[in-house]
N, C-alpha and C positions, 0 to 999 in steps of 0.2 A: 805891735799890738799890746795894748795895756792890760794889767790885771787890777782889777777892781780892788780896793782896799777894804779894810774891815768896817769902816765906819761911813761907808757912802762917796769917800773920795776916789778919784780914779788917778792913774800914774801920768796922766794927762790934765791940762785944764781946758781942752777944747770944748767949748759949750754944746757942740753937735754930739760928742759922746755923751755929756751929762744928759742931755735932752732924752735921747734915746734910750740909754741904758739904765738911767734913773726913773723916778715919779712916784706916783701915789702908791700907797701899800694898804692892804687890810689893816685895820685896828684892832679887831676882836673877833671871835667866832661868830659867825652870821652877818659879818660886813660884806654885802654881796656887790657893791659897787665895782665898777671896772678897775682891774688892778694893772696900773701903767707901770708897776717896777719891773725892769728887765734884769740884766744880770749883775747889778751891782748889788753887794751883797746887803743883807738886812741888818739894820743896827741893833745892837743888843736890847735896848730901851723900846724897841718896836716889835719885839717878839712876843708870842702868846701860845696857848694851847698846851696839850699834854700828849704824851707817847702814845696813848690809847687811841688816838684818831689815825694813828699809822696802820692799824690793824683794818679798819674799814676802808681807808683810801687804796689800800692794796688788795683787798679781798672783792670788792664789788667789780673792780674793771676786769677781773678773769673770768667772772661768771658769764661768758659769752660763747656763742656757738663756735667760735674759732677753736677754743680750746676743746670742746665736744668732737668737733670734725678731726681735730688732730689726734685725738685719742684713737680714732679709727685706723690710725697708721699701723699699729701694732698688729692687727687682725689682718690687714690686707698684706703685711709682710709675711704671715702665715704662722704667727705666734697663737697660742693658746691665751685664754684670759687672765690665769694666774702670774703666767710669765710676762705677758705685755705689760700688766698693772705693776709688776715688780720693777720693770724697765723704768716705766712712767714716774714712780715714786722715787727712785733713784735719781733719775735724770732732774726732777723737780728740786729735790734737795740740793745737788749739786750747782744747780743755777740759782737757788735762792738765797743760798748762804752769802755769796759775794754781794747780791743786792743789799741783803738786810745790813751786812757790814758798812757798805758805802752809804747808806742812808742814814747811818749815825753821824756822819761828818756835817750833815745841814745844821744841827744845832751847836755843834762846834764852831762852825765859822760864819754862817748865816748865808752860805753861797752855794748855788746850785752845781749840778755835777759836772758839766761840761767847761763852765768858768774855772772850777777848782782844778780841772785836768791842765789848765795854763800853766800851773805850778811846774808840772812835769814837762809839758810838751814845748813851753814857750810859745813863739810864733807858729810852730807848727803844728798847734792845736788846731789849725783851719782844716785839717785833714780829718781827724775824728769828727770834729765839727760838723764837716759836710757829710759824712758818713751817718751822723746821727740825724741831721736834718732829712736827708734822703730815707733813713730808716722809718722816721715818724711817718712820712707820706707812705711809704710800703705799709705799714701797720694801719694807717687809715683805710687801705685798700684791703687788706686781709680780714679787717675785722667789719668795715663798712659793707664787704661784700654779703654777709649774712644779714647785717642789720637792715640795709636797703632792700634785701629780698623780702624779709618779714614784713617791713613797712608797705611795700607793694603789694604783697599779699592781703595785709589787713585793711587796705584802702582800696585794693582793686585798681591800684595805678600800675603803668607799665613800670618795668625793673628801673629804667633809668631815671625815672621821676622819684621812685621811693629813695634811691642812691642819693639824688640831689637833695632831697628834704633831710635827710638824715646827715648828710655832710655840712648843711647849713645848720642845724641843730648843735651839732658838736663844735662846728667852729664859732658859733656864739658862746657857747659854754667856754672854750680856750680863750675867748677874748675877755671873758669876765675875769677867768684865772683862778688862782691859789685857793681862795676860800670858797668859791662858789664850787668847785671841784671837790673840795673836801665835804662840803656841806652836803652835796649831791650823793657823794659816795655812802655817807653815813645813811641816808635814809635809803638808797638803793641796795645797801647791804641786807636789810631786812626783806624787801620787796623781791629780789632776785634770789635770794636764799630760798623763800617759800616757791617760786616758780620752779627752781630746779628740784627742790623736794618733791612736788608734784610730779615733775617730768620723770625723776627717779622711781617713784611710787609705780606709775604706769609702767616703765619700762619693767620693772622687776615682775608685775602681774601677767604683763602681755608679751614679753619678748624673752626667748631663750639667750643665754651668754652665746659668746661666740664658740664657733665649732672648735674641735681638737685642732692643735698644731698641724700644720701641713708642711712647715720647714723643719728639717733635722739637721744634726750634726752640725757642721760648719756653717751652714746656710742658716740655722737657728740662731747661733751665736751673733752671725752677722746682723741678723733681723734685730735681735735684743740690743746690741750695741746702737743701731740706727733709731730704734724706738727711743731709746734712752738720750741720745743726741737732740732727737726733735723735742723731747720733753724738756731737756737742760735748755735748748734754744728758746723756749717760751719764757721761763723763769729768768733765765740771764738777759733776755732782751730788755729788762727794767733797769738793768744796773747803771746805763748811762743817764738814767732818769732820777735815781734814786735819793739824793738830797734834795732834789727840786721840790719836793712835797714835805721835806722836813726843815726847810732853811728858816722858817719863821718859828720853829720851837726855840725856846729859851735855852742858854747854855747849861742852866740847871736841869734841863730834862735827864731822867735816867738813859744812859745809853745802852745799858742791859735790857731795859723794857723796849725801847725803840727798837732793837735788834730782833727781840722774840715777837713783837706785835708785827713787825713787817716780815718777818719770816713765816709766822703762822698764817698770815693774811695770804701771802703768795702762795705757800704750800698747802695749805688746806684747800684753797680754791681750786687752783690747778689740777691737783691729784683727783677732787670730786668730779671737775666736768670731764676730765681725760677719761676718768673709769665710766661715766656715762656713755662717752664716746665708745669705748671698748665694748661695753654691754650691748649697747644698740646699734654696733656697727651695720647692721643689715638695714635699719631703719634710715640712717644719716648718711644719705649719698650725696651726690653734688647739691641736690636740691634740700638743704638742710632744713630751711624753713618750712616747707611742705611736709618734710618729716614730722616735726616737731606739731603741727596742725593735726596731721592725720592720726599721729599717736594719742594726742588728748582727745580724739574724737570729735574735732571740729567744735562749733557752737562757742559757749561761753568760755569753756575751757582752752579751746583753741585759741580763741581771741586772745585772752589773758596769756597764753605760751608765745604768741607772735609778738604780742607788745613787750613782754619780758625780753625777748630775743632783740628787739629794737633797742629798747632802752638800755640793755647790756651795752650793745656796740657803742651807744651815745656816751656812756660812763668811760669806756675805756678809749675811745678816739679822742675824747676831750682832753685827756691827759697827753696822747700823742701830739697834739696840736699845741699845747701849751709848752712841753718840753722841746717841741721842736722850733717854736719861736726863742727859746733860750738859746739852743744849738745855733740858730742862725744868727743872732748876735754876737756869740762866741767867735763867730768866723770873722767878726768885724763889720758885718751888715748893719747899717744904722736904722734900721726900721724900728719904730716902736712895736713892744712887745704885743699888743693887741693885734697890731696890723699884721706881723709876723704870723701870729697863731691863725688868722683867717686865711692866709695864703696857703698854709700847708693842708688846710681842709679842702680849698679849691682844686690844688693840685692832685690831691687823691682821687679826684673824680675820674679822669680818664684810666687811671690804673685799674680802679674797680670794673669799668668796662671792659677793658682787656682781658681781666682774668676771667670774667663771666662769659666772654664771647666764644671760648673753644674749651679745652679739656681743664676744667676748675681744678680737678684733684691735682695733676702734675703742676699746673702754674702755681697752685697754692703752696704746694711743698717746696717748689723752687725758690719762690719768693722768701717763704718762712727760714729756709736756711741761709740764703744769700745775705740776708740784711742783718744776720747776727754773726757771721764768721769773723769780723774785726773786733768783735766785743771781748773774747778772752784775753787778746793781747793788750787791749786799753785796760782792762781791769789790772792786769799784772804789772803794768807800767804804773799807773797811779798808785797802787798800794806799795809798790817798791819806793816809790819817791815818798810817799808819806811816812814810810817806816823809818826812812833815812833822815827825814827832817824831824822826826820825833826823837830819833837817836840825838841828834844835834841839840834840840830843845831840853832835853833831859827830863822830860815829864812836864814842863812848863805848859800852860795852856797855849792853844793856837791862837797866833795872831797875823791875820794874813798880810798887813802892811809889813810886819816884820818878815814875814816869809818872802814877800814880793823883793826884799832888799836883798835877798839870796838867790838870784835868778839862775836857772840852770840853762846850759846851751841847748839849742833845739835838737841837734843832730843825734844824740843817744837815743832818746825816746822816739825819734821818726826813723832811725835806723832799725830799733828793736820792732817797731811795730809793722815795718815793711818785711822784714825778714821773717817775722812770725807768720803773717799771713802767706808768704811764699812756701815757708816750710809746710802749711796745713793744706795747700792746693793738692798736693798727691792724695790726700786722705779724704778729700770731699765727695760725696755721694748725693748727687742731685739728679734730676731727670735732664738737666742740660748737659751736665758733666759729670763722669765718675772717674775719679783719680786712678792711677795704677795701682796705688797701695789698698785704697778701698776695693777695687776689683779683687787683689789678692786676697783680701780678708774677707770675702763673699759678702761685700756691701756694707761692712761695717765702717761708719762715719767717725774717724778719731780726729777729724780736723779741730775741734774745739780744744781737747786736751793738749794737741801738739801745737797749736798757736800759743796756749799759756805757757807751756814749758819753754817753748822756743823764745817767747819775749823775756822769761825771767833768766834763761840762761846769757841772752844778750846783753840785757839792760841792767841787771842788780850787779854784775861787776863793774861796770861804767858808772853806776849811781852812787853804790855804797863807797866806792873808792873817794869819790868827790866828799862825801859824808864825812869819811875818816879824816880827809885833809882839812876839814873845818872844825875837827874837834880838838 
């Protein structure tokens, strides 16, 4: 499998690769024509925009009822509002920091996140690529569940019809690509922020905060850790997408500003919506859209709230479809990027119906955790590889063509990736499986930090030793 070089070339001259992976790029802010560009890096002379747009592109897609619904987890586990909120803030910060850091690589390379991972994984990048593609479909379902429900209630359609229209709209936006997504998120940042402020005001005046804690001692500690892990999983789920939405920024863009705009966009939005879920846990049951309509009193405000829920799902899932298309190409599938984006939306439909058909709460939490268990090891591996390359380069600017000339064997990254996941299994806590370590820790899910630490311990000695050999 070839690594795209820095100026549009690939490691092979097969025209099938060039046709599928290359293509038309947006040329400036507001260029809303279909982006055909796939995983081939964006040339420096085609870059545009500033770091400020990273705040809105990461803020708006998180103002979804998925985040609100996730926020109710701490209360259902028996935590009081203050303790649960502390867990949410801590978990969100832990997940947002690596995402913000990885996002700074986009302007430095012009490359998306999964294609960049080929530097570390070589041909074995097909495994994280497949997991990322499947994760994007799962997120379509997690978020489309609420967006489709809101649209169905708003229009009087059956649930399946609301979901179908929602997925069709997000697929169309994913087909349009990078600039259309950035532009929509800029507009929706203000519209959705207004909707959620209205929701917060209604909650504060009409709903009491969660009841006092019902979990105590070790059970309370376990519930705190699990709540933190769920919040972490939300923020960290963006990590394999991170540079996808900064790859058109010029190399002169301030990496410090890029980092902080991304961190604040993810952190503020996720903490806000989960805090709403914690405060109004009694209102936000499985029928979350109905809870929003009832809370806002129906009528014009209820309609506005339901429309906001639907539009928020559209914003978020368009990014899932976009990054899913790049992940599919990274696996070596020669589908044009717009076609691959549409496929992700189509495949999300049956998963939404499955989640809606039975215990939504249990299925939601299971899917949410399972789609992210692989990400900590992925982050650890690509960061170590990047650090090793920086050490060899001695501070010189990144050049993908030069980096591709120093290929890494595929087995160290793959070995660390598999070992890390295996090490995490005993610490997992889901409705489908509770590992012995998680059970002993009173439900505390430590799978994420365990996977990260295991990947570092296995991969770092192998990779840094090779870096030393090249110095």
